[in-house]
C-alpha positions in Angstrom: 0.0 0.1 -0.1 1.3 3.5 -0.8 2.4 5.5 2.3 0.2 8.3 3.3 1.8 11.7 2.9 2.9 13.3 6.2 0.3 15.8 7.7 0.8 19.4 6.5 1.7 21.7 9.3 -1.3 23.8 10.5 0.6 27.2 9.8 1.0 26.3 6.3 -2.6 25.3 5.8 -3.8 28.6 7.5 -1.4 30.6 5.3 -2.7 28.7 2.1 -6.3 29.4 3.1 -5.6 33.3 3.4 -3.7 33.3 0.2 -6.3 31.4 -1.7 -9.1 33.6 -0.3 -7.1 36.6 -1.4 -6.6 35.2 -4.9 -10.2 33.8 -5.3 -12.3 36.5 -3.7 -10.1 39.6 -4.2 -10.4 40.3 -8.0 -14.2 40.0 -7.8 -14.4 42.2 -4.8 -12.4 44.9 -6.4 -14.7 44.9 -9.5 -17.8 45.1 -7.0 -16.0 48.0 -5.1 -16.2 45.5 -2.2 -13.5 44.8 0.5 -11.9 41.9 2.3 -10.5 41.5 5.7 -8.8 38.7 7.4 -8.4 37.8 11.2 -6.9 34.9 13.0 -7.3 33.9 16.7 -6.0 30.9 18.7 -5.9 29.6 22.2 -2.6 30.5 23.6 -0.4 28.3 26.0 -2.5 29.9 28.9 -5.6 28.8 27.1 -6.8 32.3 26.4 -7.9 33.5 23.0 -5.7 36.1 21.4 -5.1 37.3 17.8 -2.1 35.8 16.1 -0.2 35.1 12.9 -0.1 31.7 10.9 3.5 31.1 12.1 2.8 31.6 15.7 -0.5 29.3 16.1 -0.3 27.3 19.3 -3.7 25.6 20.0 -7.3 25.8 18.7 -7.7 28.5 16.2 -10.1 30.3 13.9 -9.1 31.8 10.5 -11.6 34.3 9.3 -12.3 36.1 5.9 -14.9 38.7 6.0 -16.0 40.3 2.7 -18.4 42.9 1.6 -20.0 44.1 -1.5 -22.8 46.7 -2.1 -25.1 43.7 -2.1 -24.0 41.3 0.5 -22.0 40.5 3.5 -20.2 37.2 3.9 -17.7 35.3 6.1 -15.4 32.4 5.2 -13.8 30.5 8.2 -11.2 27.7 8.5 -10.6 26.1 11.7 -12.2 24.4 14.7 -11.3 20.9 15.5 -12.5 19.5 12.4 -10.4 21.8 10.3 -13.6 22.7 8.4 -13.9 25.4 5.8 -17.4 27.4 5.9 -19.1 30.2 4.3 -22.0 32.2 5.3 -23.7 35.2 3.7 -26.3 37.9 4.1 -28.0 40.6 2.3 -26.1 43.8 3.1 -27.8 45.7 5.9 -30.2 42.8 6.9 -30.1 40.0 9.3 -30.7 36.9 7.2 -27.3 35.2 7.7 -27.3 31.7 6.2 -24.8 29.2 5.0 -24.0 29.5 1.6 -25.2 26.2 0.8 -28.6 27.0 2.2 -28.9 29.7 -0.5 -28.0 27.2 -3.2 -30.3 24.6 -2.0 -33.2 27.2 -1.8 -32.9 27.9 -5.6 -32.5 24.4 -6.7 -28.7 24.7 -7.3 -27.0 22.5 -4.5 -24.1 21.6 -6.9 -22.8 25.1 -6.6 -21.4 24.9 -3.3 -18.9 22.0 -2.1 -20.3 19.9 0.8 -17.0 17.9 1.8 -15.2 20.9 3.4 -14.3 19.2 6.7 -10.9 17.8 7.9 -8.9 19.8 5.2 -5.5 18.6 5.9 -4.0 18.7 2.5 -2.8 21.8 0.6 -4.2 20.6 -2.6 -7.7 20.5 -1.2 -7.7 24.1 0.1 -7.5 25.8 -3.5 -10.2 23.5 -4.7 -12.6 24.3 -2.0 -11.9 28.0 -1.6 -12.2 28.7 -5.3 -15.3 26.8 -5.5 -16.9 28.7 -2.5 -15.7 32.0 -4.3 -17.3 30.9 -7.7 -20.7 30.0 -5.8 -20.6 33.3 -4.1 -20.4 35.4 -7.3 -23.3 33.5 -8.7 -25.4 33.7 -5.8 -24.7 37.3 -4.9 -27.7 38.7 -6.7 -30.1 36.1 -5.0 -28.5 36.9 -1.5 -28.5 40.5 -2.1 -32.4 40.4 -3.0 -33.3 38.2 0.0 -36.6 37.5 -1.6 -39.4 36.5 1.0 -40.0 33.1 -0.8 -36.3 32.1 -0.7 -35.9 33.1 2.8 -39.1 31.1 3.8 -37.8 28.1 1.9 -34.4 28.2 3.8 -36.3 28.5 7.3 -38.6 25.6 6.3 -35.6 23.4 5.4 -33.9 24.4 8.7 -37.0 23.2 10.5 -37.0 20.1 8.7 -33.3 19.3 9.5 -33.7 20.2 13.0 -36.6 17.8 13.5 -34.8 15.1 11.9 -31.7 15.7 14.0 -33.9 15.8 17.1 -35.4 12.5 16.2 -32.0 11.1 15.6 -31.0 12.0 19.2 -34.1 10.8 20.8 -33.6 7.4 19.0 -30.0 7.4 20.1 -31.0 8.1 23.7 -33.7 5.4 23.5 -31.3 2.8 22.3 -28.6 3.7 24.9 -31.2 3.7 27.7 -32.6 0.3 26.8 -29.1 -1.3 26.4 -28.3 -0.1 30.1 -31.6 -1.4 31.2 -31.0 -4.8 29.6 -27.9 -5.0 31.4 -29.7 -4.2 34.7 -32.3 -6.7 33.9 -29.7 -9.5 33.7 -28.7 -8.4 37.2 -32.3 -8.5 38.3 -32.0 -4.8 39.3 -35.6 -4.1 39.0 -35.8 -0.8 40.3 -33.0 0.4 37.8 -34.8 -1.3 35.1 -38.0 0.4 35.8 -36.4 3.8 36.4 -34.4 3.7 33.0 -37.1 2.5 30.8 -39.6 4.9 32.3 -37.4 7.7 31.3 -38.0 6.8 27.6 -41.5 5.4 28.0 -42.9 7.3 25.0 -40.4 5.7 22.7 -40.5 2.0 24.1 -41.7 -0.7 21.7 -44.5 -3.1 22.8 -41.7 -5.8 24.0 -39.9 -3.0 26.0 -43.1 -1.8 27.6 -43.7 -5.4 28.8 -40.3 -5.5 30.2 -40.9 -2.2 32.2 -44.3 -3.6 33.6 -42.4 -6.9 34.6 -39.8 -4.8 36.4 -42.3 -2.8 38.1 -44.1 -6.0 39.3 -40.9 -7.5 40.5 -39.7 -4.5 42.2 -42.9 -4.1 44.1 -43.2 -7.7 45.1 
């Protein structure tokens, strides 16, 4: 099997992020009479957040590119524990701040915005992602600047759908974990613990699990 390339040092990745953002967004922003600013913070050796430069990054960091045109405000970030590149945008002077991919999805153009933007550990991925985000931003600028009510409503509705699905996943994960622990307690004949655990997720129990709850209650009360 071919050997994996050694990891790229974080300072090189951050510098590449800034350079690519300047190159990909800069010409367009100048055409639009816009502007771009950069900021870099990290957690220093004392654990406090402070501004720094790529060559002096110590711990957790956040590299930020803020950009503005007459029509939109946007932010491009790179960092956190997943080394993720993210882009958000809003109509200039209004509060509708959404992920760039949410704007693309709302107009039926999901292919505009790259989705695999986490764990960017290779220098060759950085230009590909940043340039794609810059291209998408240029194409979506009129849509974002207008902030049409139907587009914003579509984004809000899709957010609620995703949130509902995520909450359902969390609830099901809690259900599975609680039932697993209750099964272990059942094997030990710890009826009180079985009843307490299963009762905490009663609304999600299957008929068989409800029967086990009732059985544990009877045994605990006997």
